[in-house]
Structures are given as structure tokens and as C-alpha cells.
C-alpha positions in Angstrom: 0.0 0.1 0.0 1.3 3.3 -0.9 1.7 6.2 1.3 -0.9 8.2 -0.4 -3.4 4.9 0.0 -2.6 4.8 3.8 -3.4 8.5 4.0 -6.7 7.9 2.2 -7.6 4.8 4.0 -6.7 6.4 7.5 -8.6 9.7 7.1 -11.6 8.4 5.3 -12.4 6.6 8.5 -12.4 9.7 10.5 -15.1 11.4 8.4 -18.1 10.9 10.9 -21.8 10.9 9.9 -22.1 13.9 12.1 -19.5 15.7 9.7 -21.5 14.7 6.6 -24.9 15.8 8.0 -23.0 19.2 8.6 -21.7 19.3 5.2 -25.3 18.8 3.6 -26.9 21.4 5.8 -24.0 23.8 4.7 -24.6 22.9 1.1 -28.3 23.9 1.2 -27.4 27.2 2.6 -24.6 27.7 0.0 -26.9 26.8 -2.8 -29.6 29.3 -1.5 -27.1 32.0 -1.6 -25.3 30.8 -4.5 -23.8 33.9 -6.5 -21.1 32.7 -8.9 -18.2 34.7 -8.8 -14.3 34.3 -9.6 -12.2 33.4 -6.7 -9.7 36.0 -5.5 -7.0 33.7 -4.8 -4.2 36.2 -4.6 -6.0 38.2 -2.1 -7.4 35.4 0.2 -4.0 33.8 0.5 -2.3 37.0 1.7 0.5 35.8 4.2 -0.2 36.0 7.8 2.8 35.6 9.6 0.9 35.6 13.2 -0.1 32.2 12.0 1.5 28.9 13.0 2.9 26.7 10.5 0.9 23.7 11.4 -2.7 23.5 12.5 -3.4 22.0 15.9 -4.9 18.5 16.3 -8.1 20.1 17.4 -8.1 22.5 14.3 -7.5 19.5 12.1 -10.4 17.6 13.6 -12.8 20.6 13.3 -11.6 21.3 9.6 -12.4 17.5 8.6 -15.8 17.6 10.4 -17.0 20.8 8.6 -15.4 20.7 5.2 -18.4 22.1 3.1 -19.5 20.4 -0.3 -22.1 21.3 -2.8 -24.4 19.8 -5.3 -22.4 19.0 -8.7 -23.0 21.6 -11.4 -21.0 23.3 -14.0 -19.2 25.3 -11.5 -19.1 24.5 -8.0 -20.7 27.0 -5.6 -18.8 29.2 -3.4 -17.9 28.1 0.0 -20.2 29.6 2.7 -18.8 29.1 6.1 -19.9 30.5 9.4 -18.3 30.3 13.0 -15.7 27.6 13.8 -15.6 26.2 10.2 -14.9 29.4 8.8 -12.1 30.1 11.3 -10.6 26.7 10.7 -10.7 27.2 7.0 -9.1 30.8 7.5 -6.2 29.1 9.2 -5.7 26.7 6.5 -5.5 29.7 4.0 -3.2 31.7 6.1 -1.0 28.7 6.3 -1.0 28.2 2.5 -0.2 31.9 2.1 2.7 31.9 4.3 4.2 28.7 2.6 3.4 30.3 -0.9 5.4 33.4 0.4 8.2 31.3 1.3 8.3 29.3 -2.0 8.3 32.9 -3.8 11.6 33.6 -2.1 13.3 30.3 -3.2 14.8 30.8 -6.7 15.8 27.2 -7.4 13.3 25.0 -9.0 14.7 22.0 -7.4 14.6 23.6 -4.0 11.2 24.8 -4.5 10.0 21.2 -5.3 11.7 19.8 -2.2 10.3 22.6 -0.2 6.7 21.7 -1.7 7.1 18.1 -0.7 7.7 19.0 2.9 4.9 21.5 2.9 2.3 19.0 1.6 2.2 16.9 4.5 0.5 19.7 6.5 -2.6 19.7 4.3 -3.1 15.9 4.3 -6.1 15.8 6.6 -7.8 18.6 4.5 -7.3 16.7 1.1 -8.5 13.4 2.3 -11.5 15.0 4.2 -12.4 16.7 1.0 -12.3 13.5 -0.9 -14.0 11.4 1.5 -16.8 13.8 2.1 -17.3 14.4 -1.7 -17.4 10.3 -2.0 -19.9 10.0 1.0 -22.2 13.0 -0.3 -21.7 13.4 -4.0 -21.1 17.1 -3.2 -18.2 19.7 -3.3 -17.7 23.4 -3.2 -14.9 25.9 -4.3 -11.8 25.4 -2.5 -8.8 27.2 -3.6 -6.7 25.6 -1.2 -7.6 22.2 -2.4 -7.0 23.2 -6.0 -3.4 25.0 -5.2 -2.4 21.5 -3.5 -3.5 19.7 -6.5 -1.1 21.6 -8.5 1.7 21.0 -6.0 1.0 17.2 -6.0 1.3 17.2 -9.8 4.4 19.5 -9.7 6.3 17.1 -7.3 5.4 14.0 -9.2 2.8 12.4 -6.9 0.6 11.7 -9.8 -1.7 8.9 -8.0 -2.9 11.4 -5.3 -2.5 14.4 -7.8 -4.7 12.8 -10.6 -7.5 11.7 -7.9 -7.4 15.3 -6.7 -7.6 16.4 -10.5 -10.7 14.0 -11.0 -12.5 15.8 -8.1 -11.6 19.2 -9.5 -13.1 18.4 -12.8 -16.0 16.3 -11.7 -17.2 19.1 -9.4 -16.4 22.1 -11.5 -13.7 23.5 -9.1 -12.0 26.7 -10.7 -8.3 27.6 -10.7 -6.7 30.8 -9.0 -7.2 33.5 -11.6 -3.3 34.0 -12.2 -3.4 30.6 -14.1 -5.6 32.0 -16.9 -6.6 28.7 -18.3 -8.9 25.9 -17.6 -8.3 23.3 -15.0 -8.1 20.4 -17.7 -5.6 22.4 -19.6 -3.4 22.9 -16.7 -3.6 19.3 -15.4 -2.9 17.9 -19.1 0.0 20.5 -19.3 1.5 19.4 -16.1 1.3 15.8 -16.7 2.7 15.9 -20.4 5.5 18.3 -19.5 6.5 15.7 -16.7 6.6 13.1 -19.2 8.4 14.9 -22.0 11.0 16.2 -19.4 11.6 12.3 -18.4 12.2 11.4 -22.0 14.7 14.2 -22.2 16.7 12.5 -19.4 16.4 9.2 -20.9 14.1 7.8 -18.2 10.9 5.9 -18.2 7.5 7.7 -17.3 4.5 5.6 -16.3 2.4 5.1 -19.4 -0.7 4.6 -17.1 -0.3 8.2 -15.7 -0.6 9.8 -19.2 -3.5 7.6 -20.2 -5.2 8.8 -16.9 -4.5 12.4 -17.8 -5.9 12.0 -21.4 -9.0 10.0 -19.9 -9.6 12.7 -17.1 -9.5 15.7 -19.7 -11.6 14.0 -22.4 -14.7 15.8 -22.9 -13.2 19.1 -21.2 -12.1 22.5 -22.9 -8.3 21.7 -23.2 -5.9 23.6 -25.6 -5.2 21.4 -28.6 -1.3 22.0 -28.1 -1.7 20.4 -24.6 -3.6 17.2 -26.0 -0.7 17.3 -28.6 1.9 17.1 -25.8 0.0 14.3 -24.0 0.0 12.1 -27.2 3.6 13.1 -27.7 4.5 11.9 -24.2 2.6 8.6 -24.8 4.4 8.2 -28.2 7.8 8.6 -26.8 7.3 6.3 -24.1 6.1 3.6 -26.6 9.2 4.7 -28.5 11.6 3.9 -25.7 9.7 0.5 -25.1 10.2 -0.4 -28.8 13.8 0.6 -28.8 14.5 -1.4 -25.5 12.6 -4.5 -26.4 14.7 -7.1 -28.5 13.0 -9.2 -30.9 14.5 -12.4 -29.0 13.6 -11.1 -25.5 11.4 -12.9 -23.1 7.8 -11.6 -23.2 4.9 -11.7 -25.7 5.6 -12.3 -29.2 5.5 -9.1 -31.3 6.1 -7.0 -28.2 8.5 -4.7 -30.0 6.3 -4.3 -33.0 3.1 -3.5 -31.0 4.9 -0.9 -29.0 6.3 0.6 -32.5 2.7 0.3 -33.6 1.2 2.1 -30.6 3.9 5.0 -30.9 2.9 5.5 -34.4 -0.7 6.0 -33.4 0.2 8.4 -30.7 2.6 10.3 -32.6 0.3 10.8 -35.7 -2.7 11.9 -33.3 -0.1 14.6 -32.0 0.6 15.7 -35.4 -3.0 16.0 -36.2 -3.7 18.2 -33.1 -0.6 20.4 -33.6 1.6 20.0 -36.6 4.7 21.6 -34.7 4.7 19.4 -31.8 8.0 17.9 -32.6 7.6 14.3 -33.2 8.2 13.7 -36.9 11.6 12.3 -36.5 10.7 10.0 -33.9 7.7 8.9 -35.8 9.9 8.0 -38.6 12.0 6.0 -36.4 9.1 3.9 -35.4 7.6 3.4 -39.0 11.3 2.0 -39.6 10.8 -0.5 -36.8 7.4 -1.6 -38.0 8.6 -1.9 -41.6 11.8 -4.0 -40.5 9.5 -6.4 -38.3 7.6 -6.9 -41.7 10.7 -7.9 -43.7 
């Protein structure tokens, strides 16, 4: 069992029936007062240096028990919190604002990634509570903290939990902070595609299942054709690696080398259809030669 799976199993058990009832009641109030408006993420996450870096156990428990949710729609309704629930969420946003301020001061991309990995652990309770509540109630509301954490998960390469969070964002219509200036599906696809293409540049394998999950999740959503082309490029590159690293006499299913090459041809061809300057034509020719050689 992976650490992410252990987190989900442990925290799902902590979401009580009372918490779910509170979420349902909060949702009814949110829907009555629903007035869609874009989230002002940059303002709401202003650093508050008087807050502690970590929430107390009591605050975490309160946050888990009062995470609001809403009926599914094209765009999730805004959060509508009062009293202790609002205070708990404000603490969480203040903590994220503090962390974002720290990240802004770090110049090295590698150091930022390492810092994010450390910071992410502080938000596990909130993330798992949101996912568990949505599973229990089929509801969710806007949550700029959750959305930012999804992006961080994908940034650091935690695609298991990151794509689970992405599924939640797309299913319930959560929106991105305004500074991203694109649709959630476009950003999700772009982050996965960039990671896959970067792996290929370093002559590393990248999990084909992750790419396929990203393609499936973003299917039917408004995604820039260039991003879709990059996802297909990432898939084609991994099948190219598989074809090049599979010997005709190697153990395994017969025709594995040809099958990988044919799959790569399909993905590269689709990438060119989506964006003819995606940069796969040379690799496509390589795969076509592998297929032709297997026919000889």
C-alpha cells in the first residue's frame, strides 16, 4: 500500500456521520445564497505571519468535520462558512499563504520542489477529508486551497494522489486561481505532459498509465489542442522507448517490439493532427522503420 493510499484509508475512517450531516446542511445554505464569482486567490491567501506553520490537532479535527460541499454543477458553488468552520478554513488559507510566500523567495526550481514535498504533509487531513466527503455526499464546493494543493502534487510528481485530486476538481467544477488564466483540464494535462516529456529528455521512463489517466480525465473538457498534442507526444515517446529497448528475441509476448512501435506511431500521428509543430516527426519516422523492419 502506498503512502497516499494509507493516508486515504486512515483519514476516510475519520469522517463521521455528523460531519457529513453538517456538510449537507451547509450545502443547502450555499445553494440558496449561490452567486457565482471568480475566486480572488491572490487576495485571500495573503501571508499571515502571526499564524503557526501547522494546525493543531483540534483545528485539524474541526476542519475534517466541517469541510463543506455542494451539489454537482458546471461550476461548484462558493464556500459559505460561518463560525468555527470559517475560522478553521481561514487558518488553513493563512498557512498556505505563508508557504506560498516562502516558495516565492526560493529561486531554485529543485529547492522549490523539495520544499513543496515537505509542506504538503501539513495539508493531508484537509485533502483526504474533502475527497472522503465528496465520496459520501456526491457534493463539493469551491476550495482554492484544495486546488492549489492538487497543482503542488502534480508539480512534485505525486501523480497517484494528484490525479485523484484532479478528478475531483474536474468532476465538481472547481476553478483555478485567476493567475493561471486557463481551464483546470488544460493545466492538469499540461503538467502531466511536461513531466513525461522532461523524463524522455533525461532518458528516463515515465508511467504510461499516468499519461493515459490524464488523457481520460481531460477528455470532454475544454483543453488547448497543443496540450492534447503534448500528451500524445508523451505517450508516443514512451512507446518509442519501449520499442527500442525490446529485443525481438527477448522474453515476453511475441511481437512486443512491433506492438510498441505501432502504438507509438498511433500516438505520434494523433499528436501531429492536433498540432503539426509538436516536434515528433523524427521519432515517428524511427517507429515506422521499426514496424517496416518487423515486416521484412
